[in-house]
C-alpha positions, 0 to 999 in steps of 0.5 A: 622666506624660506627660514619661515616655510622651514620652521613651519615646518619644524614646529608641524614634525613636533606637534606630530611627534606629540600627536604620535606620542600622545596616542601610542601612550594612551594606546599603552596604557589602555594595554596595561590596564588590561594586562593587569586585570587579566592578571588579577582575574588569573590570579584569582582563579589559582587561589581558588584552585589550591585552596579547592585542590591542595593536596596539603589541605586534606592530609594529616601526620601519624606520629605512629608509623608515621605516614602521610594520610589523607582525612579521612584516613585520619583517628579524631583524637578529641581532647587532643591537639597536638598528637594525631595518629591514623584510625588504622594504627588507633586502632590496634592500639584500642585492641591492645591495650583491651586484649590485656585487660587495660580499659582506661584508654589514653592518647599514646601520645607520649606522657598525654593523660587526654582519655580515648571513647570507645563512642569514638572507636565504632568504626574502627575497632571489632564489635567484639573488641568494643563490646569487651572495651565498654564492660570493662569499663562498666565494671570498673565503675564498681567499687571492689567489695560490690563484685565476684566471679562466679566461682565455677570456672565454665561460669565465671559471671560477674556478679554484685553483691549487694545484700550482706545479708545473703550467704547461699544463692545461685548464681543467674547464669549456670544456675549452681549454689555459691556462697556469697561471703567465700566466692566459693561453690557451695560448702554443704554441711558447713558454715562459712568459719568450719568451711574457710578454717579447713581452706586454710588447714588445706593451704598451709597443707600444701605449702609444706607439701610444696615444702617436703618436696623442694627439700627432698623430705620423706614420707613415712610409709606406716604412719605418713608424716614427714620426715627431715633427716638432718644427718646421720646414716639413710637406715631411719627409724619412726616415731611411730617405731617403723623403719623406711629407708631416708633414699627410696622411702621403702619399707627398711630391708638389709637390701636397703644400704644400695640405695646410698650407693646409687644416690 
């Protein structure tokens, strides 16, 4: 009888243990599900926050100044995805090109030929630089034979010579006369051929004067011809018959022998 009672109690404790184990297991599973759901929501929230607020997603790196800048400080370079620059660096780069009369501006990246258009730089360069840039590009489209500048130095307006029959004309800016074929102020009393001949003679004369100056040639005080002394003394007799000192260029006298000692 005692064995039967003992077995009954043992079975009761076994089933009690099973009941407790099942309840605890169910509670544990429920807790794990709630925890997993909470973690998923938290992870999704953090991922969304990172996408919207990550500083890396709103920054760029400039290849010139080697600094990290926010997106609104970076220059958007069209037709080039290999290089990245900030607005400050591109602005200084473009201004330097325009000041050196380089109007075909390309990407500053090494060997990169992507074109930078003036319209993309309006907000980062001054109006004067932009106007000069656009004017330079417009001028570059004209053929060299069709354009020339007003020869008056205080004007220098760009002019287009599109009628070969026009010779004497007036600059629309300064209203002064000029010769279109020769590109000089109007040569009164001379046709183009005569003027160009005289101009060539004048240029040749200037070249000879420069050569005489560099070679220390002297000018005859009487006939004004240049004289080059190959050898001999300083007492020179010109082909015109006048005598002069080759050192100082004055009319000859015995006192000029002292010029030789003062050379």
